[in-house]
C-alpha positions as a printed Julia matrix, in Angstrom:
125×3 Matrix{Float64}:
 -46.05   -6.82   10.06
 -42.43   -6.06    9.64
 -40.31   -3.2     8.36
 -37.53   -5.5     7.15
 -36.69   -5.62    3.48
 -34.66   -8.6     2.15
 -33.26   -8.1    -1.32
 -31.48  -10.92   -3.31
 -28.06  -10.05   -4.25
 -26.96  -13.27   -6.0
 -27.55  -16.9    -6.19
 -24.55  -19.14   -7.13
 -22.44  -22.01   -5.93
 -25.28  -23.43   -4.01
 -25.83  -20.25   -1.94
 -28.64  -17.76   -2.03
 -27.44  -14.38   -0.81
 -29.44  -11.37    0.24
 -29.2    -7.91    1.93
 -31.49   -7.36    4.9
 -32.43   -3.66    5.65
 -34.64   -2.0     8.2
 -33.4    -3.56   11.34
 -34.28   -1.33   14.25
 -32.2    -2.65   17.09
 -28.65   -2.02   16.07
 -26.32   -4.8    17.08
 -29.02   -7.27   17.67
 -28.95  -10.17   15.06
 -32.27  -10.51   13.4
 -34.13  -13.81   13.59
 -34.26  -14.85   10.11
 -35.73  -18.36    9.43
 -35.85  -20.39    6.13
 -38.13  -23.33    5.47
 -38.25  -26.0     2.84
 -41.24  -28.31    2.66
 -42.41  -26.84    5.95
 -39.25  -27.85    7.74
 -36.63  -25.42    8.96
 -33.36  -25.11    6.97
 -30.48  -24.88    9.43
 -27.74  -23.72    7.03
 -28.5   -20.0     7.3
 -26.03  -17.35    8.1
 -26.86  -13.81    9.22
 -23.91  -11.52    9.57
 -23.5    -7.8     9.94
 -23.19   -5.69    6.69
 -21.55   -2.43    5.8
 -23.49   -0.49    8.44
 -25.29   -1.31   11.71
 -28.67   -1.46   10.05
 -27.73   -3.78    7.28
 -27.3    -7.48    7.46
 -26.1   -10.09    5.05
 -28.19  -13.26    4.78
 -26.72  -16.48    3.15
 -28.75  -19.66    2.65
 -26.69  -22.72    1.7
 -28.87  -25.14   -0.26
 -29.05  -28.46    1.64
 -28.19  -31.53   -0.51
 -31.65  -33.01    0.03
 -33.09  -30.05   -1.96
 -31.18  -30.98   -5.07
 -33.67  -33.4    -6.61
 -36.34  -33.8    -9.21
 -39.32  -31.51   -8.94
 -39.81  -28.03   -7.57
 -38.21  -27.14   -4.19
 -39.46  -23.78   -2.79
 -37.69  -22.01    0.05
 -39.5   -19.43    2.15
 -37.53  -16.89    4.0
 -39.28  -15.08    6.93
 -38.81  -12.86    9.89
 -38.87  -15.26   12.86
 -40.15  -12.58   15.24
 -43.26  -11.7    13.23
 -43.75  -14.7    10.98
 -43.68  -12.32    8.05
 -42.49  -13.68    4.68
 -39.53  -11.58    3.43
 -38.54  -13.5     0.32
 -38.69  -16.85   -1.5
 -36.88  -18.74   -4.18
 -37.24  -22.08   -5.98
 -35.13  -24.74   -7.49
 -36.42  -26.79  -10.43
 -34.65  -30.11  -11.12
 -35.41  -32.81  -13.67
 -37.71  -32.5   -16.56
 -38.01  -28.77  -17.64
 -41.29  -27.3   -16.32
 -43.7   -25.72  -18.83
 -43.53  -22.04  -17.76
 -43.21  -21.68  -14.04
 -46.48  -23.11  -13.08
 -44.95  -25.79  -10.95
 -42.88  -23.31   -9.03
 -45.91  -21.03   -8.54
 -48.0   -23.95   -7.18
 -45.16  -25.04   -4.84
 -44.84  -21.51   -3.58
 -48.61  -21.38   -2.92
 -48.49  -24.64   -0.94
 -45.54  -23.36    1.06
 -47.33  -20.11    1.94
 -50.5   -21.86    2.66
 -48.58  -24.09    5.34
 -47.12  -20.94    6.74
 -50.66  -19.3     7.0
 -51.97  -22.49    8.62
 -49.25  -22.4    11.26
 -49.92  -18.72   12.0
 -53.65  -19.36   12.28
 -53.23  -22.28   14.5
 -50.94  -20.12   16.83
 -53.44  -17.26   16.74
 -56.28  -19.74   17.78
 -54.15  -21.11   20.72
 -53.23  -17.6    21.91
 -56.87  -16.28   21.89
 -58.35  -19.17   23.74
């Protein structure tokens, strides 16, 4: 479990931006990870905010994510593997309601749970 809170501030010009609060160790850059289709997104910036316990998070959308279908990004605390936020891009034919985005999010979260469960099994052996 984590005490970190990530709040979206805006999403424009191919960048998702958020504000991370609750960082305990001042001056230590938090380990924020982003995945897309169970692969790590490398275009993530974490920089100090207005105060020592607030950090700015910027995720630049990789070009391969701009495609038909639903692309779901998961943002999580790398230290605890706790999901902090998520967002989806929908391209191509308009989706009826947001059902495709919800299914994609469930798949991404299930993959994250599988990784955590496998890691837990290896650690307890």
